[in-house]
FITI-943512 format. One line per field, with one value per residue (C-alpha): residue number from 1; x, y, z; residue in one letter. Coordinates in Angstrom, 3 decimals, padded with zeros to 6 digits. Layout:
BEGIN
resi: [NUM	...]
u: [X	...]
v: [Y	...]
w: [Z	...]
resn: [A	...]
END
This chain:
BEGIN
resi: [1	2	3	4	5	6	7	8	9	10	11	12	13	14	15	16	17	18	19	20	21	22	23	24	25	26	27	28	29	30	31	32	33	34	35	36	37	38	39	40	41	42	43	44	45	46	47	48	49	50	51	52	53	54	55	56	57	58	59	60	61	62	63	64	65	66	67	68	69	70	71	72	73	74	75	76	77	78	79	80	81	82	83	84	85	86	87	88	89	90	91	92	93	94	95	96	97	98	99	100	101	102	103	104	105	106	107	108	109	110	111	112	113	114	115	116	117	118	119	120	121	122	123	124	125	126	127	128	129	130	131	132	133	134	135	136	137	138	139	140	141	142	143	144	145	146	147	148	149	150	151	152	153	154	155	156	157	158	159	160	161	162	163	164	165	166	167	168	169	170	171	172	173	174	175	176	177	178	179	180	181	182	183	184	185	186	187	188	189	190	191	192	193	194	195	196	197	198	199	200	201	202	203	204	205	206	207	208	209	210	211	212	213	214	215	216	217	218	219	220	221	222	223	224	225	226	227	228	229	230	231	232	233	234	235	236	237	238	239	240	241	242	243	244	245	246	247	248	249	250	251	252	253	254	255	256	257	258	259	260	261	262	263	264	265	266	267	268	269	270	271	272	273	274	275	276	277	278	279	280	281	282	283	284	285	286	287	288	289	290	291	292	293	294	295	296	297	298	299	300	301	302	303	304	305	306	307	308	309	310	311	312	313	314	315	316	317	318	319	320	321	322	323	324	325	326	327	328	329	330	331	332	333	334	335	336	337	338	339	340	341	342	343	344	345	346	347	348	349	350	351	352	353	354	355	356	357	358	359	360	361	362	363	364	365	366	367	368	369	370	371	372	373	374	375	376	377	378	379	380	381	382	383	384	385	386	387	388	389	390	391	392	393	394	395	396	397	398	399	400	401	402	403	404	405	406	407	408	409	410	411	412	413	414	415	416	417	418	419	420	421	422	423	424	425	426	427	428	429	430	431	432	433	434	435	436	437	438	439	440	441	442	443	444	445	446	447	448	449	450	451	452	453	454	455	456	457	458	459	460	461	462	463	464	465	466	467	468	469	470	471	472	473	474	475	476	477	478	479	480	481	482	483	484	485	486	487	488	489	490	491	492	493	494	495	496	497	498	499	500	501	502	503	504	505	506	507	508	509	510	511	512	513	514	515	516	517	518	519	520	521	522	523	524	525	526	527	528	529	530	531	532	533	534	535	536	537	538	539	540	541	542	543	544	545	546	547	548	549	550	551	552	553	554	555	556	557	558	559	560	561	562	563	564	565	566	567	568	569	570	571	572	573	574	575	576	577	578	579	580	581	582	583	584	585	586	587	588	589	590	591	592	593	594	595	596	597	598	599	600	601	602	603	604	605	606	607	608	609	610	611	612	613	614	615	616	617	618	619	620	621	622	623	624	625	626	627	628	629	630	631	632	633	634	635	636	637	638	639	640	641	642	643	644	645	646	647	648	649	650	651	652	653	654	655	656	657	658	659	660	661	662	663	664	665	666	667	668	669	670	671	672	673	674	675	676	677	678	679	680	681	682	683	684	685	686	687	688	689]
u: [019.188	018.637	021.256	019.705	016.273	017.654	019.324	016.123	014.012	016.460	016.555	012.727	012.524	015.081	013.395	009.796	008.159	007.514	004.061	004.330	005.271	002.302	-000.060	001.241	000.881	-002.736	-003.488	-002.218	-004.379	-007.448	-006.777	-006.468	-009.722	-011.535	-010.324	-011.415	-014.839	-015.323	-014.303	-016.823	-019.569	-018.767	-018.902	-022.317	-023.696	-022.515	-024.069	-027.396	-030.592	-031.796	-035.434	-037.678	-038.404	-041.897	-041.763	-040.758	-043.578	-046.088	-044.787	-045.078	-048.648	-049.462	-047.885	-049.932	-053.154	-052.831	-052.162	-054.937	-057.330	-055.796	-052.265	-051.889	-048.529	-044.821	-042.531	-038.952	-035.654	-037.088	-039.480	-043.049	-045.454	-049.195	-052.038	-054.516	-057.355	-055.492	-052.322	-048.987	-047.954	-045.574	-041.983	-038.471	-035.982	-032.280	-030.083	-031.431	-033.252	-036.890	-037.887	-041.521	-042.726	-043.366	-039.676	-038.530	-040.301	-039.363	-036.904	-034.904	-033.625	-031.805	-029.874	-029.122	-027.073	-029.961	-032.471	-030.463	-030.131	-033.922	-034.539	-032.142	-034.009	-037.302	-035.696	-034.440	-037.910	-039.463	-036.899	-037.857	-041.560	-040.902	-039.037	-041.944	-044.543	-047.991	-046.761	-045.539	-048.670	-047.816	-044.389	-046.003	-048.412	-048.816	-046.862	-048.882	-048.957	-051.937	-052.203	-053.301	-053.359	-054.272	-053.483	-049.948	-048.761	-049.071	-047.969	-047.885	-048.107	-046.465	-048.232	-044.760	-043.754	-046.790	-044.611	-044.754	-042.721	-042.896	-043.722	-044.248	-044.463	-046.811	-045.778	-042.054	-039.536	-035.893	-032.985	-033.690	-037.323	-040.676	-041.843	-040.124	-040.113	-038.949	-038.051	-038.802	-039.536	-036.537	-035.107	-037.194	-037.559	-038.680	-039.629	-041.049	-039.727	-042.097	-040.886	-041.942	-039.653	-038.231	-039.059	-038.622	-041.054	-039.788	-042.654	-040.529	-040.735	-044.535	-047.198	-050.080	-053.655	-054.772	-058.197	-059.281	-061.399	-062.115	-060.513	-057.742	-057.259	-055.862	-055.354	-052.450	-053.485	-052.120	-054.524	-053.019	-054.114	-056.860	-058.462	-055.568	-054.685	-051.822	-051.489	-050.541	-053.245	-052.315	-054.312	-053.266	-054.223	-056.181	-054.316	-051.054	-047.758	-048.640	-049.403	-050.822	-049.479	-051.072	-050.038	-053.323	-053.855	-056.368	-055.897	-052.083	-051.885	-052.009	-048.792	-046.840	-046.437	-047.232	-043.594	-042.683	-042.999	-040.786	-040.813	-037.730	-037.955	-035.365	-035.419	-033.183	-033.335	-031.171	-031.603	-032.111	-030.392	-032.853	-030.772	-028.560	-025.829	-024.818	-021.886	-023.875	-026.829	-024.462	-023.193	-026.783	-028.145	-028.100	-030.009	-031.783	-033.467	-035.208	-034.982	-038.333	-039.740	-040.646	-037.015	-035.721	-032.999	-032.657	-029.351	-027.957	-025.232	-022.278	-023.289	-019.764	-019.015	-019.733	-021.003	-022.584	-024.515	-025.745	-028.453	-029.405	-032.099	-035.695	-036.478	-039.572	-038.745	-036.039	-035.588	-033.764	-033.132	-032.215	-031.242	-034.818	-036.953	-037.282	-038.832	-039.639	-040.956	-042.796	-043.970	-046.981	-045.080	-041.276	-038.517	-036.352	-032.682	-031.460	-028.469	-028.040	-025.567	-025.167	-022.864	-021.588	-022.274	-020.327	-017.505	-019.772	-020.669	-023.778	-025.269	-025.328	-028.226	-028.115	-026.467	-026.610	-027.394	-028.914	-029.727	-031.694	-032.539	-034.732	-037.188	-040.911	-043.079	-045.525	-048.385	-050.026	-053.419	-053.841	-055.773	-053.364	-050.078	-048.101	-048.911	-046.864	-046.885	-044.760	-043.930	-043.039	-042.520	-040.460	-038.273	-040.391	-040.485	-044.176	-045.180	-043.092	-044.165	-047.857	-047.416	-046.775	-050.511	-049.852	-048.065	-049.999	-047.835	-044.508	-043.024	-041.967	-039.346	-039.650	-038.436	-034.980	-034.742	-033.860	-030.293	-030.632	-027.528	-026.925	-029.513	-028.810	-028.676	-031.678	-033.655	-032.781	-033.863	-037.110	-038.077	-037.076	-035.727	-038.272	-041.350	-040.094	-039.146	-042.580	-044.312	-042.437	-043.466	-047.105	-046.442	-043.734	-043.259	-039.680	-037.363	-034.399	-036.308	-037.419	-033.744	-032.935	-035.700	-034.820	-031.173	-032.173	-034.411	-031.604	-029.126	-031.608	-032.076	-028.309	-027.576	-027.248	-024.503	-022.851	-023.006	-021.379	-018.690	-017.837	-017.736	-015.427	-013.106	-013.017	-012.076	-009.307	-007.995	-007.869	-006.120	-003.521	-000.896	-001.264	-000.990	002.169	003.633	003.032	004.720	007.786	007.763	007.578	009.544	010.851	009.102	009.312	007.216	004.444	002.097	002.645	002.052	-001.124	-002.360	-001.712	-003.541	-006.536	-006.598	-006.447	-009.353	-011.400	-010.902	-011.794	-014.742	-013.178	-013.135	-010.466	-013.026	-015.812	-015.245	-015.218	-018.097	-020.808	-019.429	-019.455	-023.095	-023.905	-022.125	-025.024	-027.268	-024.606	-024.116	-027.876	-028.223	-025.382	-027.448	-030.800	-030.249	-028.819	-031.783	-034.518	-036.656	-038.595	-035.533	-035.439	-035.955	-036.398	-034.559	-033.147	-031.107	-028.591	-029.078	-031.384	-031.806	-031.151	-030.692	-027.790	-024.555	-024.979	-022.319	-021.025	-018.011	-017.300	-014.331	-013.698	-010.720	-010.315	-008.159	-005.764	-006.485	-009.624	-011.765	-013.990	-014.879	-014.486	-015.849	-015.066	-016.870	-017.052	-020.180	-020.803	-022.555	-019.743	-017.196	-019.058	-019.205	-015.440	-014.642	-016.966	-015.355	-011.896	-013.128	-014.658	-011.406	-009.472	-011.853	-011.654	-007.854	-007.491	-009.728	-007.860	-004.711	-001.565	000.531	003.937	003.623	001.639	002.440	001.190	-002.330	-002.998	-002.298	-004.305	-007.337	-007.002	-006.510	-009.803	-012.047	-010.130	-010.715	-014.414	-014.354	-013.098	-015.562	-018.726	-018.278	-020.222	-022.941	-026.341	-026.325	-028.953	-026.427	-023.701	-026.261	-027.269	-023.663	-022.952	-025.929	-025.058	-021.492	-022.683	-025.018	-022.225	-019.986	-022.789	-023.280	-019.553	-019.496	-022.727	-021.167	-018.106	-020.346	-022.438	-019.933	-016.758	-013.586	-014.137	-017.445	-015.779	-012.931	-015.450	-017.296	-014.049	-013.008	-016.382	-015.963	-012.450	-013.630	-016.308	-015.310	-014.892	-016.125	-013.890	-015.824	-015.394	-013.946	-011.382	-010.505	-009.905	-007.850	-005.642	-005.222	-004.148	-001.697	-000.212	000.242	001.951	004.292	005.161	005.976	008.168	010.060	010.545	011.864	014.202	015.602	016.175	018.058	020.303	021.088	022.229	024.467	026.136	026.928]
v: [-157.201	-159.106	-156.997	-153.752	-154.912	-155.672	-152.239	-150.429	-152.463	-151.852	-148.102	-147.880	-149.852	-147.601	-144.413	-145.349	-142.858	-143.816	-144.197	-140.761	-139.173	-140.856	-139.637	-136.076	-136.112	-137.335	-134.594	-131.979	-133.354	-133.356	-129.759	-128.658	-130.446	-128.832	-125.380	-125.890	-127.164	-124.194	-121.801	-123.405	-123.140	-119.431	-118.844	-120.530	-118.748	-115.417	-116.050	-114.798	-116.791	-118.577	-118.229	-119.875	-117.639	-116.533	-118.929	-121.881	-121.152	-120.956	-124.212	-125.929	-124.734	-125.960	-129.385	-129.985	-128.728	-130.992	-134.172	-136.801	-136.867	-138.566	-138.068	-134.308	-134.530	-134.320	-136.858	-136.702	-136.886	-135.597	-133.131	-133.906	-131.247	-131.299	-128.955	-128.235	-125.748	-124.355	-123.693	-125.554	-127.134	-129.782	-130.272	-130.595	-132.857	-132.009	-134.568	-134.876	-131.511	-131.076	-127.630	-126.513	-125.126	-121.668	-121.546	-122.671	-119.780	-117.199	-114.494	-114.810	-117.761	-118.406	-121.206	-120.068	-123.193	-125.607	-123.211	-123.030	-126.861	-127.158	-124.727	-126.702	-129.934	-128.332	-127.135	-130.657	-132.066	-129.538	-130.498	-134.185	-133.389	-131.103	-133.903	-136.307	-133.927	-135.477	-138.498	-136.351	-136.952	-140.668	-140.122	-140.481	-143.050	-146.107	-149.274	-152.452	-155.998	-157.429	-161.225	-163.422	-167.141	-170.460	-174.109	-173.854	-170.308	-167.378	-163.928	-160.664	-157.363	-154.251	-150.913	-149.270	-149.774	-151.932	-155.059	-158.713	-158.452	-162.051	-165.413	-168.604	-172.022	-174.455	-178.064	-177.302	-176.634	-175.575	-177.253	-175.149	-173.994	-175.823	-173.454	-172.314	-168.553	-168.069	-164.480	-162.318	-158.622	-156.594	-159.488	-158.922	-155.388	-154.281	-150.882	-149.390	-146.000	-143.844	-140.597	-137.468	-135.044	-133.618	-136.025	-139.684	-141.404	-144.517	-146.556	-147.953	-144.516	-144.338	-145.551	-147.331	-147.562	-151.230	-152.247	-155.881	-156.674	-160.283	-163.136	-163.593	-160.066	-156.868	-153.519	-151.362	-147.895	-144.342	-141.430	-138.502	-134.963	-134.441	-137.803	-139.826	-143.185	-145.639	-149.004	-152.663	-155.321	-158.722	-161.912	-165.184	-167.964	-170.625	-173.868	-172.720	-170.945	-168.174	-164.550	-162.356	-158.758	-156.077	-152.464	-150.510	-146.808	-144.124	-140.564	-140.876	-138.888	-135.764	-136.831	-139.080	-137.755	-139.941	-140.087	-142.188	-145.807	-147.609	-148.105	-149.078	-152.115	-152.624	-155.887	-156.845	-160.086	-161.692	-165.416	-167.168	-170.375	-173.268	-176.451	-178.434	-178.733	-175.090	-175.361	-177.316	-174.889	-171.962	-173.689	-174.096	-170.580	-167.564	-165.707	-167.659	-165.987	-166.947	-165.116	-164.195	-166.228	-169.864	-170.897	-168.723	-170.427	-170.412	-169.056	-168.253	-166.311	-168.040	-169.979	-170.392	-166.743	-163.109	-162.473	-159.713	-160.000	-157.256	-158.539	-156.528	-158.925	-159.241	-161.554	-163.469	-164.155	-163.643	-165.713	-165.526	-169.263	-171.315	-174.977	-176.207	-173.009	-170.027	-166.577	-166.090	-162.870	-163.706	-160.861	-161.100	-159.062	-158.768	-157.194	-154.950	-155.421	-156.206	-155.757	-158.539	-158.876	-161.924	-161.659	-164.468	-163.902	-166.718	-164.403	-161.494	-161.253	-159.113	-161.871	-164.734	-166.994	-166.041	-167.780	-165.042	-161.349	-160.484	-157.179	-156.899	-153.838	-154.104	-152.091	-152.797	-151.490	-148.779	-146.638	-143.802	-144.551	-148.266	-149.186	-152.141	-151.103	-154.078	-157.428	-160.213	-163.502	-164.180	-167.866	-168.402	-172.105	-175.283	-176.450	-179.574	-180.843	-181.794	-178.460	-176.292	-178.136	-177.550	-173.752	-173.669	-172.955	-169.421	-168.636	-170.211	-168.507	-169.913	-172.586	-170.954	-173.676	-173.185	-176.781	-175.519	-174.051	-177.653	-178.382	-181.796	-181.644	-181.151	-182.057	-185.800	-186.192	-183.929	-186.018	-189.200	-187.557	-186.022	-188.903	-191.906	-191.321	-188.795	-190.677	-193.984	-192.267	-190.675	-193.954	-195.776	-193.004	-193.994	-197.418	-196.643	-193.857	-194.634	-192.901	-195.050	-198.074	-196.167	-195.453	-199.144	-200.355	-197.684	-198.806	-202.458	-201.552	-199.548	-202.385	-204.865	-202.678	-202.354	-206.043	-206.998	-204.395	-205.700	-209.248	-208.222	-206.314	-209.351	-211.726	-209.330	-209.059	-212.866	-213.247	-210.679	-212.412	-215.750	-214.129	-212.396	-215.205	-215.048	-211.239	-211.516	-213.991	-211.541	-208.769	-210.985	-212.061	-208.505	-206.342	-203.824	-200.578	-201.303	-204.420	-202.519	-202.691	-206.436	-207.017	-204.969	-207.058	-210.309	-209.000	-207.929	-211.362	-213.003	-210.862	-211.633	-215.364	-215.439	-213.098	-210.709	-206.941	-205.034	-202.252	-204.675	-204.169	-200.374	-199.700	-201.180	-199.093	-195.971	-196.622	-196.730	-193.429	-191.142	-192.813	-192.557	-188.858	-188.288	-189.762	-187.541	-184.461	-185.918	-186.720	-183.334	-181.593	-183.945	-181.997	-185.189	-186.366	-183.180	-183.953	-187.681	-189.884	-193.322	-195.463	-193.057	-190.317	-187.612	-185.943	-187.746	-184.391	-183.425	-185.125	-187.859	-186.538	-188.983	-186.936	-183.197	-181.047	-177.331	-176.736	-176.969	-179.391	-177.430	-177.402	-179.606	-178.052	-176.199	-179.489	-182.055	-179.962	-180.478	-183.776	-187.419	-188.760	-192.458	-193.352	-191.663	-193.630	-196.905	-196.021	-195.436	-198.756	-200.619	-198.877	-199.970	-203.570	-203.434	-202.005	-204.886	-207.453	-205.771	-205.506	-209.191	-210.300	-208.228	-209.453	-208.137	-205.639	-204.215	-201.447	-199.148	-200.065	-196.702	-197.334	-199.859	-197.305	-194.697	-196.986	-197.205	-193.450	-192.664	-193.939	-191.721	-188.741	-189.592	-189.574	-185.974	-184.922	-186.646	-186.149	-182.865	-184.104	-185.442	-188.768	-190.020	-189.797	-191.619	-194.225	-194.809	-195.292	-197.528	-199.811	-199.709	-200.846	-203.688	-204.915	-204.663	-206.829	-209.400	-209.340	-209.909	-212.998	-214.245	-213.980	-215.897	-218.582	-219.151	-218.197	-220.280	-219.836	-223.284	-222.071	-218.920	-220.940	-223.243	-220.243	-218.730	-222.025	-222.225	-218.686	-219.446	-222.492	-220.496	-218.870	-215.161	-212.691	-209.701	-206.515	-203.425	-201.573	-204.360	-204.398	-200.642	-200.955	-203.687	-201.687	-198.654	-200.795	-202.182	-198.681	-197.577	-200.600	-199.795	-196.203	-197.452	-199.801	-196.951	-194.664	-197.441	-197.899	-194.182	-194.152	-197.061	-195.334	-192.208	-194.209	-195.964	-192.576]
w: [163.948	167.196	168.984	167.713	168.919	172.385	172.577	171.563	173.985	176.837	176.129	176.126	179.361	181.099	179.873	180.772	183.202	186.818	188.334	189.917	186.603	184.880	187.594	187.284	183.517	183.790	186.355	183.936	181.106	183.348	184.369	180.748	179.854	182.801	181.786	178.155	179.264	181.578	178.801	176.426	179.069	179.632	175.864	175.599	178.664	177.389	173.975	172.760	173.316	170.138	169.127	166.566	163.588	162.607	159.593	161.810	164.259	161.387	159.914	163.327	163.693	160.162	160.734	163.884	162.297	159.240	161.207	161.157	164.086	167.103	165.780	166.251	167.994	167.202	168.797	167.653	169.611	172.885	171.229	172.364	171.163	170.534	169.605	172.390	171.783	168.786	170.766	170.812	174.119	175.340	176.376	174.903	176.676	176.410	178.107	181.632	181.498	180.401	179.133	178.923	175.576	177.055	178.084	174.618	172.869	175.528	174.496	177.720	179.746	183.010	181.265	177.693	176.879	177.565	175.971	172.728	172.555	173.003	170.125	167.929	168.754	167.666	164.434	163.706	164.374	161.992	159.369	159.691	159.388	156.399	154.601	155.139	153.758	153.640	155.641	158.539	160.543	160.773	162.338	165.764	167.060	169.218	168.552	168.922	167.531	165.636	165.351	162.450	163.010	161.335	161.991	160.602	161.181	163.558	162.390	164.376	162.517	163.953	163.524	163.448	159.832	159.056	158.826	159.841	163.003	164.287	162.688	164.675	162.961	164.698	165.147	165.159	167.903	168.120	169.860	172.958	172.712	172.523	169.747	166.579	165.995	162.396	163.208	166.241	166.634	165.444	163.385	160.251	158.873	155.445	154.155	150.974	149.876	147.869	146.386	144.563	142.807	146.061	148.932	149.888	152.234	154.038	155.427	158.258	159.959	159.991	162.398	160.676	161.835	161.918	160.691	160.958	157.912	158.921	160.882	158.332	156.930	158.461	156.744	157.931	156.772	156.689	156.200	154.287	153.524	150.991	151.729	150.268	151.818	151.571	153.254	153.322	153.481	154.910	154.416	156.020	153.613	155.580	156.274	154.678	155.306	152.847	153.747	151.014	151.137	148.946	148.601	148.578	147.965	147.171	145.833	145.716	142.484	144.663	146.413	144.052	140.466	137.450	136.321	139.406	138.247	140.724	144.495	146.515	148.776	151.506	153.455	156.355	158.296	160.921	160.230	163.545	164.608	165.127	164.903	167.241	164.560	164.395	161.970	159.394	159.753	159.075	155.924	154.634	155.192	152.899	150.192	147.426	144.445	141.207	137.896	136.363	133.455	132.786	132.423	135.258	137.295	141.052	142.332	145.777	147.525	149.090	152.201	153.548	154.294	153.414	149.901	147.830	144.571	142.261	139.912	136.808	135.573	136.784	139.692	140.693	144.345	146.964	150.117	153.420	153.703	156.741	156.644	157.170	157.112	154.802	154.437	150.776	149.209	145.969	143.761	141.450	138.861	138.957	140.979	138.806	139.724	143.220	145.493	148.054	150.919	153.132	156.136	158.304	162.024	163.677	164.813	165.834	169.520	168.859	166.679	169.173	168.232	164.527	161.550	158.894	158.508	155.122	153.450	150.196	148.102	145.031	142.934	142.468	139.570	140.754	139.486	141.433	139.822	140.541	143.715	144.157	142.513	143.860	145.486	147.010	148.880	151.921	152.369	156.032	156.458	156.298	153.440	152.951	149.373	149.321	150.878	148.571	145.434	146.337	146.070	142.309	141.952	143.223	139.946	137.042	134.385	135.538	137.770	141.017	141.655	145.404	145.840	144.790	148.275	149.162	147.982	146.321	144.121	140.415	137.781	137.643	141.419	141.869	139.388	141.340	144.606	143.326	141.047	143.149	146.641	147.979	146.662	148.124	151.405	151.724	150.768	153.527	155.924	155.446	157.039	159.601	162.092	163.173	160.718	161.733	160.460	157.355	156.519	157.096	154.743	152.163	152.219	151.725	148.783	147.149	147.613	146.129	143.063	142.663	143.394	139.674	139.323	142.484	141.114	137.844	139.683	141.823	138.796	136.974	139.978	140.286	136.614	136.915	140.029	138.157	135.202	137.367	136.961	133.156	133.250	135.394	132.887	130.037	132.017	132.461	128.802	127.470	129.959	127.407	126.457	122.740	123.311	125.051	122.058	121.610	125.330	125.151	122.209	124.103	127.169	125.114	123.463	126.894	128.178	125.055	125.280	128.995	128.621	131.140	131.189	133.142	133.685	134.626	138.340	138.092	135.739	138.008	140.881	138.715	137.831	141.555	142.285	141.254	143.842	146.572	145.788	145.619	149.107	150.281	149.332	150.425	154.092	155.278	153.570	154.739	157.224	158.069	160.025	162.083	165.760	165.099	167.612	166.873	169.260	170.868	168.252	169.585	166.194	162.881	161.119	163.455	164.550	167.210	169.566	172.183	173.290	173.142	174.121	174.455	172.175	168.410	166.430	164.206	160.453	160.622	163.369	160.870	159.166	161.961	164.823	168.501	169.030	167.994	166.255	166.931	163.665	161.741	163.763	163.075	159.381	159.364	161.096	158.732	155.758	156.884	157.231	153.770	152.355	153.931	152.398	149.002	148.875	149.865	147.015	144.404	142.629	144.262	142.348	143.115	140.540	142.830	146.457	147.764	146.437	149.217	151.930	150.071	150.183	153.969	154.230	152.465	155.358	157.779	155.467	155.419	159.243	159.230	156.540	157.786	161.536	161.420	159.054	160.031	161.876	159.424	156.571	158.502	159.606	155.967	154.801	157.787	156.954	153.251	153.905	156.166	153.454	150.868	153.064	153.398	149.612	149.106	151.331	149.750	146.317	147.503	148.977	145.893	143.193	143.585	141.582	140.034	138.576	137.300	135.727	134.053	132.627	131.404	129.769	128.009	126.765	125.541	123.528	121.700	118.413	118.932	116.393	116.380	117.058	114.910	117.877	118.479	114.758	114.770	117.953	116.442	113.220	115.275	117.216	113.965	112.588	115.803	115.678	112.061	113.061	115.931	113.558	111.085	113.829	115.012	111.478	111.180	114.498	113.417	110.114	111.938	114.251	111.227	109.723]
resn: [M	L	L	M	G	L	V	I	F	G	F	M	W	L	Q	K	P	S	E	A	E	L	A	E	R	Q	R	Q	L	D	S	I	A	A	V	E	K	A	Q	Q	Q	R	D	I	T	A	G	D	V	D	T	L	S	T	G	E	M	A	H	L	Q	S	V	L	E	N	M	P	A	G	N	A	A	I	N	N	E	G	V	M	L	S	L	V	D	G	K	V	S	G	T	V	T	V	G	D	T	T	V	Q	W	D	E	V	V	A	S	T	S	S	N	P	A	V	H	N	L	A	V	Q	A	V	Q	R	A	L	D	V	Y	A	K	N	G	S	F	A	G	S	L	T	G	T	E	E	L	I	T	L	E	N	D	S	L	K	V	E	L	N	T	K	G	G	I	I	A	R	A	T	L	K	G	Y	K	T	Y	K	S	P	Q	L	V	L	F	D	K	G	D	N	D	Y	S	F	T	L	S	N	N	T	Q	R	F	E	T	K	N	F	Y	F	T	P	K	R	L	N	D	S	T	V	L	M	N	I	E	L	E	G	G	A	Q	W	G	L	K	Y	T	L	V	P	G	S	Y	M	V	R	M	E	M	V	Q	Q	G	M	S	R	I	I	P	A	N	I	N	L	V	D	L	D	W	H	Q	K	I	S	R	H	E	F	G	K	Q	F	E	E	R	N	S	G	I	Y	Y	K	F	A	G	K	G	G	D	V	K	Y	T	S	E	S	G	D	D	E	E	E	I	K	D	K	L	K	W	I	S	A	K	N	Q	F	F	S	T	V	L	I	T	D	S	V	M	S	T	A	N	M	K	S	N	D	T	K	N	T	A	D	Y	E	G	Y	V	K	D	V	N	I	H	T	L	I	P	Y	S	N	E	K	P	V	P	A	S	F	Y	F	Y	L	G	P	N	R	Y	S	T	L	S	S	Y	D	K	Y	S	P	K	E	D	L	K	L	T	H	L	I	P	L	G	W	K	L	F	R	W	I	N	T	G	V	I	I	P	V	F	N	W	L	G	K	F	M	T	N	Y	G	L	I	I	L	V	L	T	I	L	I	K	L	V	L	S	P	L	T	Y	K	S	Y	I	S	Q	A	K	M	R	I	L	S	P	D	I	A	A	L	N	E	K	Y	P	N	Q	E	D	A	M	K	K	Q	Q	K	M	M	E	L	Y	R	Q	A	G	A	N	P	M	G	G	C	L	P	M	L	L	Q	M	P	I	L	I	A	M	F	T	F	F	P	S	C	I	E	L	R	G	Q	A	F	L	W	A	K	D	L	S	A	P	D	K	I	W	E	W	G	G	N	I	P	F	I	S	S	T	F	G	N	H	I	S	L	F	C	L	L	M	T	V	T	N	I	I	Y	T	Y	I	T	T	K	S	Q	P	S	S	N	S	M	P	G	M	K	W	M	M	Y	L	M	P	L	M	F	L	V	F	F	N	N	Y	S	S	G	L	S	Y	Y	Y	F	I	S	L	L	I	T	I	L	Q	T	Y	S	C	R	L	F	I	T	E	D	K	V	R	A	T	M	A	A	N	A	S	K	P	K	K	K	S	K	W	M	A	R	L	E	E	A	Q	K	Q	Q	Q	A	M	Q	R	Q	Q	A	K	G	G	N	A	K	R	R	R]
END
């Protein structure tokens, strides 16, 4: 195979054309293309001149006459026509050539090719206006931004499409800007699609007329034929991150038939990057949504890559969620079915500065007779637990569960966070402003609460260490497999007499695990840590990088990143020290020699995993491990082995009442021994035969 490949490669190399041959071939291709282009131009020039039909001219006149005052103009793909003194005038631009209207409708032309293209452009424009029917008059207009503002939020409404084009959150900043723009113009687009039996009207194509009703309310309105109106009314709720959006209409029964009871809603947003820790922000951004009803759950699309969800059930709200900020669309009624797509943008050059690109399509209940057929709230704000929980009042019939935008873990861990950790954290925030110190005090409080479990764990480990010579003696006395049950009985008797429990060292640690896991979910989601500096860490919600490099480490770069975080490194070193102290205090065992090295490998795995997490989390684990080491030495100082031996001797001298569980265990062991003896007799009988 190798020889054949070399022969083929050598033949191709010898047969390749020279530079002169390549140049000649290209010259021939260019000549052929020039001849074909000239032939096409001669065919066009020799062709007849196109003209607009009588029906098309009448339709054009009718379209311009029925446009609302101030909007009597057509502007579509280079076609700019208006009605002046009852006559059509304007221009049509084709490529770099501008043709006057009188030339377009003339029956002759000095340049038939350009003339025919201009006529075709007018025909396409008429087709667009015909498809938009009563809304055609709003296809042209002036694009401008209208501002609504309160102490927390500034929104800018665009007359093109009647949408919220830009939202700025006050009091927040990004890793590179002194102000936080949740989304900018062109990054957040949504459109309602109304329809009759033959036409579909997409509101993103229309220019709305703004009308400021008061300081906090603006009506984006479209005037239609016959006095009908359709619009979107926006009200910025004072002192909040909520924007009320109402679909308002009048006389729409002339345009939309009664059998149309649904309106399409298409929403597209490019979720902007705001945080210093880009990789972690990407892993915590996507689409969140809540099913309608009191017991409706909150679900989300995959945050680690591209994902698509098709929902058949009714929804209450849908959100384009960032790590610390969200845009949430909450309907007063329901959204009937939805199709949602979330695309990762990290490998897309056109999406620099964005973490996700989301597209949502859903259906909204509609009636052509209601003055307000649909109404919504836009939440444009931070993922702060206290803020989100305060907005449940906007839905008295069901819990909005907006706090589920904050990923606080499964039910048990979420309950620990919402019922204990967050209230204590917020309470400490009333007395201290430095969040590094708040984390320190919070860690001390948690360790104090868990200290009884730590004490029991240490006592249990000390008892097992003292019993290790007796356990080794039993292993030597009963080395055979058939004596396993008898050895187990002796060990259980030894544990019972000494008041020891082989699981006593593990159970207290297992009881502490829910709190450790709860803290693991709390710190990366805690917006209070965002932008807060402590010691060398500039932002406790991001990695505290002390060294960065350009390349990527194979296999682990997506998790580890291309930097070293100092708090994570300190946590790892402290973890190794704690592992060393723990292994020295435990009885040695030759049955599992690899377990010792596995215990030292775990801290290194944590280094890889936590290096890209928030420095606040690594700082918490670092402090927690230091306190655990201090507790271990304190226990050794105040609880000597002599005291433990004395306690064990006292327990051994007391009469022991056999528990029901122990009695059942011994009965089961006796039955198993009897079965083993019976099997052994059967085997001996077979051998004698």
